[in-house]
KEMI-349837 format. One record per residue (C-alpha): x, y, z. Coordinates in steps of 0.05 Angstrom, whole numbers, plus 32768, in hexadecimal, padded with zeros to 4 digits. Example, Ala and Ser with C-alpha at 12.3 -4.5 7.8 and 13.67 -1.06 7.14 Angstrom:
REM KEMI-349837
80F67FA6809C81117FEB808F
***
This chain:
REM KEMI-349837
7C45829F84C37C21826784A67C45822784937C2D823084447C5A826D84417C998246844D7CCB8236841A7CC681ED83FC7CF281B984127D2281A283DE7D1B815883CB7D56812F83B77D4780FA83827D7580C483607D7880D1831A7DA280A182EA7DDC80C582CA7DD080DD827E7DFE80DA82467E38810A82527E5D813482117E98810881FE7ED9812E82057F19811681E47F4680FD82167F8F8110821B7FB3810A81D77F7280FA81B27F568122817D7F0F814181807EDE812681487EE9816981217F35815F81247F2D8115810D7F07812B80D77F37815980BF7F6F812980CA7F4780F6809E7F43812C80687F8D813F806A7FA380F780647F7880EE80227F94812E80037FDF811880177FCE80D27FFE7FB880E77FBB7FEF811C7FB5802280E37FC3800780B57F937FFE80E87F5C804A80FD7F69805F80B57F65803780A47F22804580EA7F01808D80DA7EE9807680A17EC1805080CA7E97808680F97E9380B480C97E80808480AE7E45807C80F37E2E80C5810B7E3680D880FB7DEA80A4812B7DD080B381667E0280FF81597E15811B817E7E4E80D581A57E5E80C081637E8080F481677EB580C681987ED58096815C7EE180CD813B7F0680DC81727F2F809581807F3E808881377F5580CC81257F7780E081697F95809F81887FA98060815F7FA6807C811C7FC180A5813B7FFB806B816B800E80368139800F80638100802B8071812D80698025813C8070801480F4806A804580E1809F8030811580CE7FE6810080C67FF980B780D2802280CA810F7FE480F1812D7FB080BD81167FCF807C811E7F97805780FF7F94801C80D07F7B804D80987FBF807380A47FE9803580997FC28020805D7FD38064803F801980608052801B801C80297FF780357FF18025806E7FE5806180437FED804980137FB6803A80457F8C807E80657F9180A1801F7F83806F80167F47807B80597F2980C780547F2D80C380127F0D809780277ED580C280657EC280F380397E9080B880137E70809380557E6480D080757E4B80D980417E18809380417E008095808B7DFC80D380877DCC80B1804F7DA18078807E7D9B80A380B57D8880CB80927D52808D80777D33806B80BD7D3280AE80DB7D1880C380A47CE980CA80CC7CAA80EF81037CC6812180D57CEB812B80A87CAF814480E07C86816C81017CB8818F80C07CD3819C80AD7C8481C480EB7C7D81E480E57CC4820080A17CAE821C80BF7C71823F80EF7C99826680BB7CBF827E809C7C8082C180BE7C6A82C080947C288297805B7C1382B3801C7C2882EC803F7C4E82F180267C9C82BF80497CCB82D580807CF182C8806F7D3582B780B37D54827A80D17D70825C81137D4B822D81437D6581EE81437D3C81E9818D7D35822181987D0881FA81927CCA81B5819A7CAE81A181507CB881C481597D01819781957D11815A81707CF8817081367D2D817C81697D61813581897D59811D81437D62814181397DA5817B81107D9181C2812E7DA281F980FB7D8F820080C57D5C823780927D648246805D7D31824080187D5082447FD67D2A82087FD37CF981F0801B7D0081EF805A7D2881DE80667D7181B980A47D8081B080C07DC9817380E67DDA816F81257E02812E81127E27813D80F87E6C813A80AB7E7C812E80A07E2E815580657E12818580717DD98170805F7D90819280357D57818D803F7D1381A380067CEA81CC800B7CAB81F67FDB7C8C822C800A7C70824380157CBD824D7FC67CC882997FD47CCE829180027D0A82A47FE47D48827B7FE67D8B829A7FF17DD1825A7FCC7DF0826C7F877E09821C7F757E0881EC7F9C7DE1819E7F927DDB816F7FAA7DA481267FB37DA181057FBE7D6280D57FFE7D5C80C97FFE7D0E80F080007CD1813C800A7CDF812F80247D25814080037D658143800E7DAF818880057DC081A87FF47E0681F37FE77E1681F87FBC7E5382417FC07E59827D7FE87E3E82C07FCB7E3482FA7FE97E53831A80017E12830380057DCD83357FD77DAE
***
C-alpha cells in the first residue's frame, strides 16, 4: 500500500481563546430576567406614587361627592399601595441596585408628601364648594339660624340640631352638611365628606351662644362663611 493512501496525521496548533457566552453566576439574574425586573420596578414605582398622591385629589373633591370618595381612599391605601409596595420591595430585594434604592426613596417621599397635603387639599376643596354653592348655603343657613332662636332676644339654646328636620335642614343635608351647633357669633356646620373641615356661618343674633372650645380659628371663605377649627375643648360647657 502506498503512503499516499494513509490517513493524514492531525496537527495540534495553539489558538487564542475566543469570547465565551456569558452565563449568570449563582444568585445572578440573566439579562432577560434583569430587563423584566427593571420593568417590574418601574410599574411598581408608578403604582405606589399614584396611590400616595390620589388621596390628595380625593380630599379636594370630597365636598362635591361626599362618601363616594371613600372608594378612592380604599383603592389607594388598601389595594394599590400594599400591592405595588410589596412588588417594589421584592424587586429591590432581588435587584439590590442604586436604582432600586432610588425608587424606594421616591415612594417614601411621595407617601409623606401625600399625607401632608390631605389637610390643605380638603380645605381648598371646601372653599371651592362654598364659593360655588354660596346662594343655596346662605339661604338655608339663614333659616337654620332662625330655628335655633326660640324667641327673638331670648338666650340661645345650647343644643345641637340635626339639619334634616326642616326644609332648610334637608337642603343643607343635600349639600353635605349634617349638624349645626350654635357657637359664639354664628353656627358651626359639620360636613359629611371625609377630612373636610367644619364651616362657620356668622350671624350676630347668635352672639349670646357659648362655645365649648378653648381656642378657635377662623379662615374667611367669602361672605359670612369661614373655615372653622376648634383646637381644644374645655372639660365642661359651664
